C-alpha positions in Angstrom: 0.0 0.0 0.0 1.2 3.5 -0.8 2.5 5.5 2.2 0.0 8.4 1.6 -2.9 5.9 1.4 -1.7 4.2 4.6 -1.6 7.5 6.4 -5.1 8.5 5.2 -6.6 5.2 6.2 -5.0 5.3 9.7 -6.0 8.8 10.4 -9.4 8.7 8.6 -8.5 11.7 6.5 -10.5 10.9 3.4 -12.6 14.0 2.5 -16.4 13.9 2.1 -15.8 14.1 -1.7 -13.4 11.1 -1.6 -15.8 9.1 0.5 -18.6 9.8 -2.0 -16.3 8.7 -4.8 -15.6 5.5 -3.0 -19.3 4.8 -2.7 -19.9 5.7 -6.3 -17.1 3.2 -7.3 -18.6 0.5 -5.1 -22.0 1.0 -6.8 -20.4 0.9 -10.2 -18.4 -2.2 -9.4 -21.6 -3.9 -8.1 -23.5 -2.9 -11.2 -20.9 -4.3 -13.5 -20.9 -7.6 -11.6 -24.6 -8.0 -11.4 -25.2 -7.0 -15.0 -22.6 -9.5 -16.3 -23.5 -12.7 -14.5 -22.1 -12.5 -11.0 -23.9 -14.0 -7.9 -25.6 -11.8 -5.3 -23.2 -12.6 -2.5 -20.2 -11.7 -4.8 -21.8 -8.3 -5.5 -22.4 -7.6 -1.8 -18.9 -8.8 -0.8 -17.2 -6.7 -3.4 -19.1 -3.5 -2.4 -18.4 -4.1 1.3 -14.7 -4.9 0.7 -14.1 -1.7 -1.3 -15.9 0.5 1.2 -14.2 -1.0 4.2 -10.8 -0.7 2.7 -11.2 3.1 2.2 -12.7 3.6 5.7 -16.4 3.8 4.8 -17.6 1.6 7.7 -21.3 2.7 7.6 -22.0 1.1 4.2 -25.2 -0.9 3.8 -25.9 -2.7 0.5 -29.1 -4.5 -0.4 -28.8 -6.4 -3.7 -31.6 -8.0 -5.7 -31.4 -9.8 -9.1 -32.0 -6.5 -11.0 -31.1 -3.7 -8.6 -28.8 -2.4 -5.9 -29.7 -0.2 -2.9 -26.6 1.4 -1.3 -26.6 3.7 1.7 -24.1 5.1 4.1 -23.8 7.7 6.8 -23.9 8.3 10.5 -22.8 10.9 13.0 -19.2 10.5 11.8 -19.7 10.0 8.0 -21.7 12.0 5.5 -25.0 10.5 4.4 -25.2 8.8 1.0 -28.1 6.9 -0.7 -28.3 5.6 -4.2 -30.6 3.1 -6.0 -29.7 1.6 -9.4 -31.9 -0.5 -11.5 -29.9 -3.1 -13.5 -31.8 -4.9 -16.3 -31.3 -8.6 -16.7 -28.9 -9.2 -19.6 -26.4 -11.6 -20.8 -23.1 -12.6 -19.4 -19.6 -11.1 -19.7 -17.6 -13.2 -17.4 -14.4 -11.4 -18.4 -15.8 -8.3 -16.8 -16.7 -10.2 -13.6 -13.2 -11.6 -13.5 -11.7 -8.1 -14.0 -13.8 -6.6 -11.2 -12.9 -9.5 -8.9 -9.2 -9.0 -9.6 -9.6 -5.2 -9.0 -11.2 -5.8 -5.6 -8.1 -7.9 -4.6 -5.8 -5.2 -5.8 -7.7 -2.6 -3.8 -7.3 -4.5 -0.6 -3.6 -4.8 -1.3 -3.5 -1.0 -1.5 -2.6 -0.7 -5.2 -5.2 2.0 -6.2 -6.5 5.3 -4.9 -10.2 6.0 -5.2 -9.7 8.0 -8.4 -7.6 5.2 -10.0 -10.3 2.7 -9.1 -12.9 4.9 -10.9 -10.6 5.0 -14.0 -10.1 1.2 -13.9 -13.9 0.6 -13.6 -14.5 2.8 -16.6 -11.9 0.7 -18.5 -13.6 -2.5 -17.5 -17.0 -1.2 -18.8 -15.3 -0.5 -22.1 -13.8 -3.9 -22.5 -14.6 -5.0 -26.1 -16.9 -7.9 -26.8 -16.1 -10.8 -29.1 -16.8 -9.9 -32.7 -20.1 -11.0 -34.3 -18.4 -13.6 -36.6 -16.7 -15.2 -33.6 -19.9 -15.5 -31.7 -21.7 -17.0 -34.7 -19.0 -19.5 -35.2 -19.0 -20.4 -31.4 -22.8 -20.9 -31.5 -22.5 -23.1 -34.6 -19.7 -25.2 -33.0 -21.6 -25.5 -29.7 -24.7 -26.6 -31.5 -22.9 -29.2 -33.6 -21.0 -30.6 -30.6 -24.1 -30.9 -28.4 -26.0 -32.6 -31.2 -23.2 -35.2 -31.3 -23.3 -35.5 -27.5 -27.0 -36.3 -27.5 -26.7 -39.0 -30.2 -26.8 -37.2 -33.6 -25.1 -38.6 -36.6 -22.3 -36.7 -38.5 -25.0 -35.4 -40.9 -27.2 -34.3 -38.0 -24.2 -32.5 -36.5 -23.5 -30.7 -39.8 -27.2 -29.5 -39.9 -27.0 -28.4 -36.2 -23.8 -26.5 -37.0 -25.6 -24.5 -39.7 -28.7 -24.1 -37.6 -26.8 -22.8 -34.6 -25.1 -20.3 -36.8 -28.4 -18.9 -38.2 -30.0 -19.0 -34.7 -27.4 -16.8 -33.2 -27.6 -14.4 -36.1 -31.3 -14.1 -35.2 -30.4 -13.6 -31.5 -27.9 -10.8 -32.2 -29.8 -9.0 -34.9 -33.5 -9.4 -34.0 -34.1 -11.0 -30.6 -31.7 -9.0 -28.4 -32.3 -5.5 -29.8 -36.0 -5.7 -30.7 -38.0 -8.6 -29.0 -39.1 -9.3 -25.5 -37.7 -12.4 -23.7 -40.9 -14.4 -24.1 -41.5 -13.7 -27.8 -37.8 -13.9 -28.6 -37.4 -17.4 -27.1 -40.6 -18.7 -28.6 -39.4 -17.4 -32.0 -35.9 -18.9 -31.4 -37.4 -22.3 -30.7 -39.7 -22.1 -33.7 -36.8 -20.9 -36.0 -34.6 -23.8 -34.9 -37.4 -26.3 -35.6 -38.2 -24.9 -39.1 -34.5 -24.8 -40.1 -33.9 -28.4 -38.9 -37.0 -29.5 -40.8 -35.8 -27.8 -44.0 -32.3 -29.2 -43.7 -33.5 -32.7 -43.2 -35.8 -32.3 -46.3 -32.8 -31.3 -48.5 -30.6 -34.1 -47.1 -28.4 -32.3 -44.6 -29.5 -34.3 -41.6 -31.0 -37.7 -40.8 -33.0 -37.0 -37.6 -34.7 -33.8 -36.9 -35.0 -34.5 -33.2 -31.3 -34.6 -32.4 -30.6 -31.6 -34.6 -33.2 -29.5 -32.7 -31.8 -30.6 -29.3 -28.3 -29.6 -30.2 -29.4 -26.3 -31.9 -31.5 -25.0 -29.1 -28.6 -25.2 -26.6 -27.5 -21.5 -27.3 -30.9 -20.5 -26.0 -30.7 -22.6 -22.8 -30.6 -20.3 -19.7 -27.5 -21.6 -18.1 -26.6 -18.4 -16.4 -29.8 -17.6 -14.5 -30.2 -21.3 -13.7 -26.8 -21.7 -12.2 -26.7 -18.3 -10.4 -30.2 -18.9 -9.0 -29.0 -22.2 -7.5 -26.0 -20.5 -6.0 -28.0 -17.5 -4.6 -30.4 -19.9 -2.9 -27.5 -21.9 -1.5 -26.1 -18.7 0.0 -29.5 -17.7 1.6 -30.5 -15.1 -1.0 -33.9 -16.7 -1.5 -35.7 -13.8 -3.3 -33.0 -13.2 -5.9 -32.4 -16.9 -6.3 -36.1 -17.6 -6.8 -36.4 -14.8 -9.4 -33.5 -16.1 -11.4 -34.8 -19.7 -11.3 -38.2 -18.5 -12.4 -36.5 -16.6 -15.2 -34.8 -19.8 -16.3 -38.0 -21.8 -16.1 -39.8 -19.2 -18.2 -37.1 -19.4 -20.9 -37.3 -23.3 -20.9 -41.1 -23.1 -21.3 -40.9 -20.5 -24.1 -38.3 -22.5 -26.1 -40.5 -25.6 -25.7 -43.5 -23.7 -26.8 -41.7 -22.5 -30.0 -40.6 -26.0 -30.8 -44.0 -27.4 -30.0 -45.9 -25.0 -32.2 -43.9 -25.9 -35.3 -43.9 -29.6 -34.6 -47.7 -29.5 -34.0 -48.3 -28.0 -37.4 -45.8 -30.2 -39.2 -47.2 -33.3 -37.4 -50.7 -32.4 -38.5 -49.6 -31.9 -42.1 -47.8 -35.2 -42.4 -50.2 -37.2 -40.3 -47.4 -38.2 -37.9 -45.7 -40.5 -40.5 -42.6 -38.5 -41.3 -39.4 -40.6 -40.8 -37.5 -37.6 -39.6 -39.6 -37.6 -36.4 -39.5 -41.3 -35.8 -36.5 -41.7 -33.5 -37.3 -41.8 -29.8 -35.4 -40.3 -26.8 -33.9 -43.7 -26.0 -32.4 -44.3 -29.5 -29.2 -42.9 -31.0 -26.2 -43.6 -33.1 -25.1 -47.2 -32.7 -21.4 -47.7 -31.6 -19.5 -49.5 -28.9 -20.0 -48.1 -25.4 -16.5 -46.9 -24.8 -16.2 -45.4 -28.2 -19.5 -43.6 -27.7 -18.3 -42.3 -24.3 -15.1 -41.0 -25.8 -16.8 -39.3 -28.7 -19.6 -37.7 -26.6 -17.1 -36.6 -24.0 -15.0 -34.8 -26.6 -18.2 -33.3 -28.0 -19.2 -32.1 -24.5 -15.8 -30.5 -24.0 -15.9 -28.8 -27.4 -19.5 -27.5 -26.7 -18.5 -26.2 -23.3 -15.5 -24.3 -24.7 -17.8 -22.8 -27.4 -20.3 -21.6 -24.7 -17.4 -20.3 -22.6 -16.6 -18.0 -25.5 -20.2 -16.9 -25.8 -20.2 -16.2 -22.0 -17.2 -14.0 -22.3 -14.8 -16.2 -20.4 -11.1 -15.2 -20.8 -9.2 -17.2 -23.4 -6.7 -18.7 -20.9 -9.6 -20.4 -19.1 -11.0 -22.2 -22.1 -9.0 -25.5 -21.4 -10.3 -25.6 -17.9 -13.9 -25.1 -19.0 -13.6 -27.8 -21.6 -12.0 -30.2 -19.0 -14.8 -29.5 -16.5 -17.6 -29.9 -19.0 -16.1 -33.1 -20.5 -15.4 -34.7 -17.2 -18.9 -34.0 -15.9 -20.4 -35.6 -19.0 -18.1 -38.6 -18.9 -19.0 -39.3 -15.3 -22.7 -39.0 -16.2 -22.3 -41.4 -19.2 -20.5 -44.0 -17.0 -22.8 -43.7 -14.1 -26.1 -43.7 -16.0 -26.1 -47.4 -16.6 -25.6 -48.7 -13.1 -27.5 -45.8 -11.5 -30.6 -43.8 -12.4 -30.3 -40.8 -14.6 -31.0 -38.5 -11.7 -28.3 -40.1 -9.5 -25.8 -39.9 -12.4 -26.7 -36.2 -12.9 -26.1 -35.6 -9.2 -22.7 -37.2 -9.3 -21.7 -35.3 -12.4 -22.9 -32.0 -10.9 -20.8 -32.7 -7.8 -17.7 -33.3 -10.0 -18.3 -30.1 -12.0 -18.7 -28.0 -8.8 -15.6 -29.6 -7.2 -13.5 -28.9 -10.3 -14.9 -25.4 -10.6 -13.9 -24.5 -7.1 -10.5 -26.1 -7.5 -9.7 -24.1 -10.7 -11.2 -20.9 -9.2 -8.7 -21.0 -6.3 -5.9 -22.1 -8.6 -6.5 -19.2 -11.0 -7.7 -16.6 -8.5 -11.0 -15.9 -10.2 -14.7 -16.5 -9.5 -16.2 -20.0 -9.4 -18.8 -18.7 -11.8 -16.3 -18.5 -14.6 -16.0 -22.3 -14.7 -19.3 -23.4 -13.2 -21.6 -21.7 -15.7 -19.8 -23.1 -18.7 -19.1 -26.5 -17.2 -22.7 -27.3 -16.1 -24.2 -26.7 -19.5 -23.9 -30.3 -20.8 -25.9 -31.4 -17.8 -28.7 -28.9 -18.1 -31.7 -30.9 -19.3 -32.3 -29.2 -22.6 -32.9 -32.6 -24.2 -35.5 -33.5 -21.6 -37.4 -30.3 -22.1 -37.5 -31.0 -25.8 -38.7 -34.6 -25.5 -41.4 -33.5 -23.1 -42.7 -30.9 -25.6 -42.3 -33.3 -28.5 -44.3 -36.1 -26.9 -46.9 -33.7 -25.8 -47.6 -32.3 -29.2 -47.6 -35.8 -30.8 -50.2 -37.0 -28.3 -47.9 -39.4 -26.5 -49.0 -38.1 -23.1 -47.6 -40.9 -21.0 -44.1 -40.4 -22.6 -44.4 -36.6 -22.2 -45.1 -37.0 -18.5 -42.1 -39.4 -18.1 -39.8 -37.0 -20.0 -41.0 -34.0 -18.1 -40.6 -35.7 -14.7 -37.1 -36.9 -15.7 -36.2 -33.3 -16.6 -37.5 -32.1 -13.2 -35.4 -34.8 -11.4 -32.3 -33.8 -13.4 -32.8 -30.1 -12.4 -33.2 -31.2 -8.7 -30.1 -33.3 -8.9 -28.0 -30.5 -10.4 -29.3 -28.1 -7.6 -28.5 -30.6 -4.9 -25.0 -31.4 -6.3 -24.1 -27.7 -6.5 -25.4 -26.9 -3.1 -23.6 -29.8 -1.4 -20.2 -28.7 -2.8 -20.9 -25.0 -2.3 -21.3 -25.7 1.4 -17.9 -27.4 1.8 -15.4 -25.3 3.9 -13.2 -23.0 1.8 -10.2 -24.4 3.7 -10.5 -27.7 1.8 -9.6 -25.8 -1.4 -7.4 -23.0 -0.2 -7.0 -22.2 3.5 -7.7 -18.6 4.4 -9.0 -17.7 1.0 -12.6 -17.1 0.0 -14.1 -17.4 -3.5 
């Protein structure tokens, strides 16, 4: 810590203007975190850490999923109150990592309040990935997840193209112009129409697996994962809101897919071969070979989504390792155990690896967990429930829907169990 900063901190000589700047910086840091995919407890911790370091002891922050209330002041400190609404948006985990690193440097005494303000402004200006890179990542992720769920090479090629066009829709129409409900319904419908057309022209053998892989860029992994973590940390209101947001997205995607399949099913009388494969069937190959192929696909899809979530490039290998390891454990355990039990074990492994690499790389767990848990999120289960429902196979729809609910519960339980382990097991004296 600089000598002048040490003197100011010891003597409490920060002026009223400097204290206000500290609080403004704390609010800005919290806003960046919340807007870009951080958990509630991380926002509260960062705000408190910044204020405490600069001697603002009366700080009180109340954080919700889309807003921050920050107050300070007593007989010794000037009063301050600010409320900021933060719309729910996508993830930029590179910004979350940058603010997390900045808060560490602040505690180490490397910045004055004015320098913190300048650094926060730089973080807000961090450039996004280019549109072509995002489109390619969505395409690769869609193709990889199609393979992971059982698609043939032709299906994966069709899913690759569909994922590319879907994200073009997301970037150019959905995000700037449509509400979340209409946008996700439209996205599910667009994927279904594209997969149907590609199958008709010969670029794909089974529409079901193509759709399952292609809808993955729409799956709400961020609100789902953060909702679980917020509830585990006791932030029940924010966690419930985020989980409700994730459920709403799932329902809208299923509705979009279901609308198109209903119309197509009615036109063809339910006899089209592209819709004939069931959820239990897939590409035939030896078990070990299939496990190896799907594990590599899961790792590739995880890395593609890490790029879409704004994860820093140096963390891509860890994200791929976590996603692939989780899916491999699920694949090996699903035979001897039930699907829900296998999902629980895989979620435990994903969370363990996420905490390990977070400590090793000195960055938030969220960076690894959000990407690594994606292969386990039951996007396929949601699709099969919608498909069976619109094709009048109600018993199968109920089974698929219940299986998806059990998978969600297993993921929640796995994350919560490892989240509650003492930090000392991963790095004594350090908190992530």
